[in-house]
TORTOR-169577 format. One record per residue (C-alpha): residue number from 1; residue in one letter; y, x, z. Coordinates in steps of 0.05 Angstrom, whole numbers, plus 5000, padded with zeros to 4 digits. Layout:
seq=NUM&type=a&y=Y&x=X&z=Z .
...
//
This chain:
seq=1&type=x&y=7614&x=3680&z=6576 .
seq=2&type=x&y=7562&x=3699&z=6630 .
seq=3&type=x&y=7604&x=3704&z=6695 .
seq=4&type=x&y=7577&x=3778&z=6707 .
seq=5&type=x&y=7598&x=3807&z=6654 .
seq=6&type=x&y=7663&x=3764&z=6651 .
seq=7&type=x&y=7679&x=3801&z=6712 .
seq=8&type=x&y=7665&x=3873&z=6685 .
seq=9&type=x&y=7699&x=3865&z=6621 .
seq=10&type=x&y=7759&x=3841&z=6653 .
seq=11&type=x&y=7761&x=3918&z=6693 .
seq=12&type=x&y=7753&x=3959&z=6639 .
seq=13&type=x&y=7807&x=4009&z=6656 .
seq=14&type=x&y=7769&x=4081&z=6649 .
seq=15&type=x&y=7722&x=4120&z=6614 .
seq=16&type=x&y=7672&x=4113&z=6662 .
seq=17&type=x&y=7678&x=4041&z=6671 .
seq=18&type=x&y=7677&x=4026&z=6595 .
seq=19&type=x&y=7620&x=4067&z=6579 .
seq=20&type=x&y=7594&x=4020&z=6640 .
seq=21&type=x&y=7602&x=3965&z=6604 .
seq=22&type=x&y=7579&x=3982&z=6534 .
seq=23&type=x&y=7513&x=4009&z=6563 .
seq=24&type=x&y=7504&x=3940&z=6595 .
seq=25&type=x&y=7520&x=3897&z=6534 .
seq=26&type=x&y=7479&x=3942&z=6491 .
seq=27&type=x&y=7415&x=3919&z=6539 .
seq=28&type=x&y=7401&x=3850&z=6497 .
seq=29&type=x&y=7366&x=3871&z=6439 .
seq=30&type=x&y=7409&x=3839&z=6372 .
seq=31&type=x&y=7380&x=3774&z=6348 .
seq=32&type=x&y=7338&x=3755&z=6280 .
seq=33&type=x&y=7356&x=3700&z=6235 .
seq=34&type=x&y=7299&x=3660&z=6262 .
seq=35&type=x&y=7323&x=3677&z=6338 .
seq=36&type=x&y=7395&x=3650&z=6320 .
seq=37&type=x&y=7367&x=3587&z=6294 .
seq=38&type=x&y=7321&x=3576&z=6349 .
seq=39&type=x&y=7377&x=3582&z=6396 .
seq=40&type=x&y=7421&x=3542&z=6360 .
seq=41&type=x&y=7374&x=3491&z=6355 .
seq=42&type=x&y=7363&x=3494&z=6429 .
seq=43&type=x&y=7433&x=3493&z=6447 .
seq=44&type=x&y=7448&x=3435&z=6401 .
seq=45&type=x&y=7387&x=3399&z=6437 .
seq=46&type=x&y=7419&x=3412&z=6512 .
seq=47&type=x&y=7492&x=3390&z=6489 .
seq=48&type=x&y=7464&x=3322&z=6461 .
seq=49&type=x&y=7422&x=3310&z=6522 .
seq=50&type=x&y=7488&x=3325&z=6570 .
seq=51&type=x&y=7515&x=3270&z=6524 .
seq=52&type=x&y=7468&x=3226&z=6535 .
seq=53&type=x&y=7467&x=3240&z=6618 .
seq=54&type=x&y=7546&x=3236&z=6615 .
seq=55&type=x&y=7548&x=3157&z=6576 .
seq=56&type=x&y=7476&x=3136&z=6616 .
seq=57&type=x&y=7462&x=3108&z=6543 .
seq=58&type=x&y=7393&x=3134&z=6544 .
seq=59&type=x&y=7323&x=3109&z=6560 .
seq=60&type=x&y=7294&x=3176&z=6561 .
seq=61&type=x&y=7272&x=3217&z=6620 .
seq=62&type=x&y=7322&x=3241&z=6658 .
seq=63&type=x&y=7289&x=3291&z=6683 .
seq=64&type=x&y=7269&x=3319&z=6616 .
seq=65&type=x&y=7345&x=3312&z=6596 .
seq=66&type=x&y=7362&x=3356&z=6654 .
seq=67&type=x&y=7320&x=3414&z=6630 .
seq=68&type=x&y=7344&x=3402&z=6564 .
seq=69&type=x&y=7414&x=3418&z=6587 .
seq=70&type=x&y=7389&x=3471&z=6633 .
seq=71&type=x&y=7352&x=3504&z=6572 .
seq=72&type=x&y=7416&x=3494&z=6524 .
seq=73&type=x&y=7457&x=3534&z=6570 .
seq=74&type=x&y=7402&x=3593&z=6575 .
seq=75&type=x&y=7404&x=3589&z=6504 .
seq=76&type=x&y=7473&x=3591&z=6506 .
seq=77&type=x&y=7478&x=3659&z=6551 .
seq=78&type=x&y=7427&x=3692&z=6508 .
seq=79&type=x&y=7464&x=3676&z=6448 .
seq=80&type=x&y=7525&x=3698&z=6471 .
seq=81&type=x&y=7493&x=3775&z=6510 .
seq=82&type=x&y=7461&x=3784&z=6450 .
seq=83&type=x&y=7523&x=3791&z=6408 .
seq=84&type=x&y=7573&x=3826&z=6462 .
seq=85&type=x&y=7568&x=3890&z=6426 .
seq=86&type=x&y=7597&x=3847&z=6367 .
seq=87&type=x&y=7662&x=3832&z=6410 .
seq=88&type=x&y=7668&x=3913&z=6429 .
seq=89&type=x&y=7669&x=3933&z=6356 .
seq=90&type=x&y=7728&x=3887&z=6342 .
seq=91&type=x&y=7759&x=3901&z=6400 .
seq=92&type=x&y=7765&x=3976&z=6398 .
seq=93&type=x&y=7808&x=3967&z=6340 .
seq=94&type=x&y=7866&x=3927&z=6372 .
seq=95&type=x&y=7856&x=3968&z=6443 .
seq=96&type=x&y=7909&x=4021&z=6422 .
seq=97&type=x&y=7967&x=3956&z=6419 .
seq=98&type=x&y=7994&x=3953&z=6489 .
seq=99&type=x&y=7930&x=3924&z=6528 .
seq=100&type=x&y=7874&x=3952&z=6566 .
seq=101&type=x&y=7812&x=3952&z=6527 .
seq=102&type=x&y=7774&x=3910&z=6576 .
seq=103&type=x&y=7835&x=3852&z=6568 .
seq=104&type=x&y=7822&x=3860&z=6498 .
seq=105&type=x&y=7752&x=3849&z=6504 .
seq=106&type=x&y=7755&x=3794&z=6554 .
seq=107&type=x&y=7803&x=3754&z=6504 .
seq=108&type=x&y=7750&x=3771&z=6437 .
seq=109&type=x&y=7698&x=3740&z=6489 .
seq=110&type=x&y=7733&x=3679&z=6485 .
seq=111&type=x&y=7733&x=3674&z=6413 .
seq=112&type=x&y=7655&x=3694&z=6417 .
seq=113&type=x&y=7633&x=3640&z=6467 .
seq=114&type=x&y=7684&x=3590&z=6417 .
seq=115&type=x&y=7645&x=3612&z=6359 .
seq=116&type=x&y=7567&x=3599&z=6392 .
seq=117&type=x&y=7599&x=3525&z=6405 .
seq=118&type=x&y=7609&x=3508&z=6339 .
seq=119&type=x&y=7564&x=3550&z=6306 .
seq=120&type=x&y=7524&x=3501&z=6255 .
seq=121&type=x&y=7456&x=3528&z=6240 .
seq=122&type=x&y=7439&x=3477&z=6194 .
seq=123&type=x&y=7492&x=3507&z=6148 .
seq=124&type=x&y=7452&x=3573&z=6134 .
seq=125&type=x&y=7508&x=3615&z=6154 .
seq=126&type=x&y=7498&x=3683&z=6180 .
seq=127&type=x&y=7529&x=3676&z=6257 .
seq=128&type=x&y=7553&x=3754&z=6267 .
seq=129&type=x&y=7601&x=3738&z=6198 .
seq=130&type=x&y=7617&x=3672&z=6227 .
seq=131&type=x&y=7631&x=3696&z=6302 .
seq=132&type=x&y=7684&x=3753&z=6273 .
seq=133&type=x&y=7733&x=3705&z=6247 .
seq=134&type=x&y=7734&x=3672&z=6314 .
seq=135&type=x&y=7737&x=3735&z=6348 .
seq=136&type=x&y=7787&x=3767&z=6314 .
seq=137&type=x&y=7833&x=3699&z=6326 .
seq=138&type=x&y=7824&x=3708&z=6400 .
seq=139&type=x&y=7837&x=3770&z=6404 .
seq=140&type=x&y=7907&x=3767&z=6360 .
seq=141&type=x&y=7922&x=3705&z=6401 .
seq=142&type=x&y=7914&x=3739&z=6467 .
seq=143&type=x&y=7952&x=3808&z=6447 .
seq=144&type=x&y=8014&x=3758&z=6419 .
seq=145&type=x&y=8014&x=3718&z=6484 .
seq=146&type=x&y=8018&x=3777&z=6525 .
seq=147&type=x&y=8065&x=3810&z=6494 .
seq=148&type=x&y=8114&x=3749&z=6477 .
seq=149&type=x&y=8168&x=3765&z=6522 .
seq=150&type=x&y=8200&x=3832&z=6532 .
seq=151&type=x&y=8210&x=3832&z=6605 .
seq=152&type=x&y=8271&x=3850&z=6655 .
seq=153&type=x&y=8258&x=3864&z=6728 .
seq=154&type=x&y=8282&x=3800&z=6772 .
seq=155&type=x&y=8335&x=3844&z=6803 .
seq=156&type=x&y=8366&x=3849&z=6738 .
seq=157&type=x&y=8360&x=3779&z=6709 .
seq=158&type=x&y=8400&x=3753&z=6776 .
seq=159&type=x&y=8453&x=3800&z=6759 .
seq=160&type=x&y=8458&x=3782&z=6688 .
seq=161&type=x&y=8464&x=3713&z=6708 .
seq=162&type=x&y=8512&x=3722&z=6766 .
seq=163&type=x&y=8551&x=3753&z=6709 .
seq=164&type=x&y=8544&x=3694&z=6657 .
seq=165&type=x&y=8571&x=3650&z=6704 .
seq=166&type=x&y=8627&x=3689&z=6728 .
seq=167&type=x&y=8646&x=3693&z=6650 .
seq=168&type=x&y=8641&x=3624&z=6632 .
seq=169&type=x&y=8686&x=3605&z=6704 .
seq=170&type=x&y=8738&x=3661&z=6671 .
seq=171&type=x&y=8724&x=3624&z=6600 .
seq=172&type=x&y=8744&x=3556&z=6626 .
seq=173&type=x&y=8801&x=3578&z=6669 .
seq=174&type=x&y=8835&x=3627&z=6620 .
seq=175&type=x&y=8823&x=3573&z=6555 .
seq=176&type=x&y=8794&x=3628&z=6520 .
seq=177&type=x&y=8729&x=3675&z=6527 .
seq=178&type=x&y=8736&x=3727&z=6585 .
seq=179&type=x&y=8733&x=3812&z=6560 .
seq=180&type=x&y=8692&x=3846&z=6592 .
seq=181&type=x&y=8746&x=3880&z=6635 .
seq=182&type=x&y=8762&x=3811&z=6664 .
seq=183&type=x&y=8693&x=3791&z=6682 .
seq=184&type=x&y=8680&x=3862&z=6715 .
seq=185&type=x&y=8745&x=3854&z=6761 .
seq=186&type=x&y=8717&x=3789&z=6779 .
seq=187&type=x&y=8647&x=3818&z=6797 .
seq=188&type=x&y=8674&x=3874&z=6827 .
seq=189&type=x&y=8632&x=3925&z=6779 .
seq=190&type=x&y=8645&x=3980&z=6725 .
seq=191&type=x&y=8669&x=3943&z=6655 .
seq=192&type=x&y=8605&x=3993&z=6630 .
seq=193&type=x&y=8560&x=3957&z=6681 .
seq=194&type=x&y=8583&x=3891&z=6652 .
seq=195&type=x&y=8569&x=3912&z=6588 .
seq=196&type=x&y=8502&x=3951&z=6603 .
seq=197&type=x&y=8472&x=3879&z=6629 .
seq=198&type=x&y=8497&x=3839&z=6560 .
seq=199&type=x&y=8468&x=3890&z=6518 .
seq=200&type=x&y=8394&x=3893&z=6566 .
seq=201&type=x&y=8397&x=3818&z=6556 .
seq=202&type=x&y=8403&x=3810&z=6484 .
seq=203&type=x&y=8355&x=3859&z=6476 .
seq=204&type=x&y=8300&x=3831&z=6522 .
seq=205&type=x&y=8316&x=3758&z=6488 .
seq=206&type=x&y=8253&x=3715&z=6481 .
seq=207&type=x&y=8207&x=3723&z=6424 .
seq=208&type=x&y=8188&x=3650&z=6432 .
seq=209&type=x&y=8272&x=3636&z=6418 .
seq=210&type=x&y=8275&x=3587&z=6362 .
seq=211&type=x&y=8301&x=3608&z=6297 .
seq=212&type=x&y=8323&x=3572&z=6231 .
seq=213&type=x&y=8359&x=3508&z=6212 .
seq=214&type=x&y=8314&x=3462&z=6247 .
seq=215&type=x&y=8280&x=3504&z=6301 .
seq=216&type=x&y=8210&x=3498&z=6271 .
seq=217&type=x&y=8203&x=3580&z=6268 .
seq=218&type=x&y=8212&x=3623&z=6335 .
seq=219&type=x&y=8239&x=3691&z=6333 .
seq=220&type=x&y=8168&x=3721&z=6334 .
seq=221&type=x&y=8148&x=3704&z=6271 .
seq=222&type=x&y=8198&x=3742&z=6237 .
seq=223&type=x&y=8166&x=3808&z=6269 .
seq=224&type=x&y=8121&x=3842&z=6222 .
seq=225&type=x&y=8059&x=3883&z=6257 .
seq=226&type=x&y=8064&x=3953&z=6241 .
seq=227&type=x&y=8001&x=3968&z=6268 .
seq=228&type=x&y=7962&x=4008&z=6211 .
seq=229&type=x&y=7894&x=4000&z=6188 .
seq=230&type=x&y=7838&x=4052&z=6163 .
seq=231&type=x&y=7818&x=4046&z=6092 .
seq=232&type=x&y=7750&x=4001&z=6118 .
seq=233&type=x&y=7786&x=3963&z=6141 .
seq=234&type=x&y=7843&x=3946&z=6090 .
seq=235&type=x&y=7771&x=3936&z=6041 .
seq=236&type=x&y=7750&x=3884&z=6086 .
seq=237&type=x&y=7813&x=3849&z=6091 .
seq=238&type=x&y=7820&x=3856&z=6013 .
seq=239&type=x&y=7754&x=3820&z=6009 .
seq=240&type=x&y=7753&x=3773&z=6056 .
seq=241&type=x&y=7821&x=3753&z=6027 .
seq=242&type=x&y=7795&x=3753&z=5954 .
seq=243&type=x&y=7737&x=3698&z=5984 .
seq=244&type=x&y=7784&x=3651&z=6013 .
seq=245&type=x&y=7825&x=3649&z=5945 .
seq=246&type=x&y=7763&x=3636&z=5909 .
seq=247&type=x&y=7748&x=3577&z=5968 .
seq=248&type=x&y=7811&x=3545&z=5961 .
seq=249&type=x&y=7794&x=3542&z=5883 .
seq=250&type=x&y=7748&x=3473&z=5903 .
seq=251&type=x&y=7812&x=3443&z=5934 .
seq=252&type=x&y=7864&x=3404&z=5880 .
seq=253&type=x&y=7922&x=3450&z=5850 .
seq=254&type=x&y=7973&x=3420&z=5900 .
seq=255&type=x&y=7937&x=3431&z=5961 .
seq=256&type=x&y=7912&x=3501&z=5947 .
seq=257&type=x&y=7980&x=3523&z=5928 .
seq=258&type=x&y=7993&x=3497&z=6003 .
seq=259&type=x&y=7935&x=3531&z=6040 .
seq=260&type=x&y=7954&x=3594&z=5999 .
seq=261&type=x&y=8024&x=3593&z=6020 .
seq=262&type=x&y=8007&x=3580&z=6100 .
seq=263&type=x&y=7958&x=3629&z=6105 .
seq=264&type=x&y=7999&x=3682&z=6064 .
seq=265&type=x&y=7955&x=3687&z=6000 .
seq=266&type=x&y=8009&x=3700&z=5949 .
seq=267&type=x&y=8045&x=3755&z=5967 .
seq=268&type=x&y=8020&x=3771&z=6049 .
seq=269&type=x&y=8078&x=3728&z=6077 .
seq=270&type=x&y=8046&x=3669&z=6110 .
seq=271&type=x&y=8102&x=3610&z=6106 .
seq=272&type=x&y=8129&x=3553&z=6158 .
seq=273&type=x&y=8108&x=3477&z=6138 .
seq=274&type=x&y=8191&x=3474&z=6128 .
seq=275&type=x&y=8182&x=3535&z=6074 .
seq=276&type=x&y=8128&x=3503&z=6039 .
seq=277&type=x&y=8158&x=3427&z=6045 .
seq=278&type=x&y=8215&x=3469&z=6016 .
seq=279&type=x&y=8193&x=3497&z=5959 .
seq=280&type=x&y=8140&x=3440&z=5930 .
seq=281&type=x&y=8196&x=3394&z=5954 .
seq=282&type=x&y=8162&x=3361&z=5996 .
seq=283&type=x&y=8174&x=3333&z=6064 .
seq=284&type=x&y=8149&x=3371&z=6125 .
seq=285&type=x&y=8109&x=3318&z=6147 .
seq=286&type=x&y=8070&x=3310&z=6080 .
seq=287&type=x&y=8062&x=3389&z=6076 .
seq=288&type=x&y=8030&x=3383&z=6145 .
seq=289&type=x&y=7975&x=3323&z=6128 .
seq=290&type=x&y=7957&x=3360&z=6059 .
seq=291&type=x&y=7936&x=3417&z=6102 .
seq=292&type=x&y=7904&x=3380&z=6149 .
seq=293&type=x&y=7863&x=3349&z=6096 .
seq=294&type=x&y=7847&x=3409&z=6056 .
seq=295&type=x&y=7813&x=3441&z=6125 .
seq=296&type=x&y=7771&x=3380&z=6125 .
seq=297&type=x&y=7749&x=3386&z=6059 .
seq=298&type=x&y=7737&x=3462&z=6061 .
seq=299&type=x&y=7691&x=3444&z=6133 .
seq=300&type=x&y=7647&x=3393&z=6082 .
seq=301&type=x&y=7638&x=3440&z=6024 .
seq=302&type=x&y=7603&x=3493&z=6065 .
seq=303&type=x&y=7590&x=3529&z=5997 .
seq=304&type=x&y=7612&x=3611&z=6022 .
seq=305&type=x&y=7575&x=3627&z=6088 .
seq=306&type=x&y=7630&x=3681&z=6102 .
seq=307&type=x&y=7682&x=3638&z=6090 .
seq=308&type=x&y=7667&x=3577&z=6134 .
seq=309&type=x&y=7701&x=3599&z=6195 .
seq=310&type=x&y=7768&x=3587&z=6156 .
seq=311&type=x&y=7763&x=3513&z=6173 .
seq=312&type=x&y=7737&x=3527&z=6237 .
//
C-alpha cells in the first residue's frame, strides 16, 4: 500500500476526511485488461530480478536487475492505486459493523495488496474479480480480530481477580465452595457487588475460549453474524456459491463433499475439521490432508476465472 494513502486511509473518521480520501483514490484511472497484464508482467519481472539479486546466482547485469526491481515496485504501486476504489466499495458494506470506515478500508487495502502479489495474469482471470475475494477476506478477518474479545476496564478486571482468589482461598479452608455472602464478608464489600462482578466476568469471556470435547473450536465460531444483507449482496453471494459448487465438481466425490462441508456449501454452516471427520468416519488429520490436496487441485485446474480465489 502506498505509504501516503495508507496513512490517510487509516484516518477516515469524519465526513470531510472520507470525501477527501474518496477523491484521492479516484484520481488514478481504471485499468484496461491489457494494462493489467502489462503491470502484472512488470511486477513479476521485478520479483524475479529481486530473487536473482538476493541469491547472487546470476550472470545478468546487476544494474539492470535493480532497474527491473524498481520498475516492478512502481507497477505494483500503480496496480494498487488503480484498484483502491474497489476496496472502498467493499468497505462501505462493512463499515456499520462496529469499526470506523477508515479502519475497514485499511484492512481491505491489505487484502488488495495480497491480491496484487498473488495475481497470475497468465491464467486470463479478471483482476477485479480475483481481488474482490481477497479484499473481503481481509476485511472479515480484521473485523473478527478487532472485536474478538469483549473488554472489561482494567480496574474491574483487578477486582474480579481479587474476588476470585478470595473465593478459592475460602473454598480450600471450608472444604466446599464459598458462598457469595462469605466472599463479600472477606472482601469487605456487599454481596451484590460480588454477584455483579461475577456476572460481568461471565459476560466478557473471550470469544477465543475453546469449546467442544477436543477444544478444536472456539466460542466465536458458535456466534452467527446477524448483519443483514441487501438483495444485491444476496444475489451475488448465491451466484458465487453456485459457482463454487460447480468448481468442486472437478474433485473426487469424497473430496468434494469435504470441501462443501468445510465451507458451508451444503446447509450454510461451515464445519470444523473434527465435525467433518466424525461425519465421514475419518480422522481429523486425514480430513486436513484431503482439504489441502483439494485446494492444490483447484489451484491447478484454473477453469473458472471468478472462483480461482477460493484456492488462493
